[in-house]
N, C-alpha and C positions, 0 to 999 in steps of 0.2 A: 531632379538630379541629372536628367539626361538632356538638359537644354543649355544653350549658350547663356541665357539670362541667369540661370542658377550659378554657373561658374563665374560669370562676371560679378555677381553679388558676393560670391564666396571670396573671390580675389580681392575685392574692395574691403571686405571684412578682415581678411588676413593682413593686408597692407596697413589698415587702420590699427589693428591689434599690435602688429610689429612696431609701428611708430609709438604707440602708447607704452608698450613694454620697454622699448629702448629709452624713451624719455624718463620713465620711472627709474630705470637702472642708473641712468646718467645723473639724475638729481639725487638719488639716494647714495650712490657709491663714490662720488668724487666732488672736489671743490672747484675744479676747472677742467677744461678739455684735455690738458696734458696729463692729468692724473687718472684718466679713465682706463680701465682694463678693457680695451675694445673687443678683444676676443670673447671674453665672458659676457660683455654687454650685448654683442651681436648674437651670440649663441642663445642667450636668454630670450631675446626678442624673436629669434627664429623659432624657438620652441613654442613661444606664445602664438606665433602665426600658424604653426603646424596644428596646434590645439584648436585654433579658430576654424581651420579647414575641417578637422575631424569632427568638431561640433556641428558644422554645417552638414556634413555627410550623415552624422548620426540623427539629425533632426529632419532630414529629408523624408518626405512622405513616400516611402517605397514599401511595397508589399501590403498585406492586409493589416487593418488596424488591430492593435493588440493592447492589452492593459499596460498603461504607463503609470507614472506616479499620480497623474490627475485624471485618469480614465477609469471607467467601469466597463467591464465586458458587456456587449450588447445583449439585450433580452432580459436584463435584471430589473429594469424599471426604475433604476436610480440614475441620477445625474451627478457628474463629478462636481465637486466644489473646489473652486480655485482660490 
């Protein structure tokens, strides 16, 4: 999380998510470019991009490992099943 590579990958993911969300809103909400509610479309795409950044931050390997949905605390002798 503290490297330039992490932030470059996160920015790429956010831009990709923004474009995908904007395309989805445009296709679902209008029949042509003049009918698009651009404020709502850009706001929705921006929120999706923000969520992509937050997901990257939440999945960064920071701090000690802890039990997640697919993890078992160390020392139990069990392996997580994916």
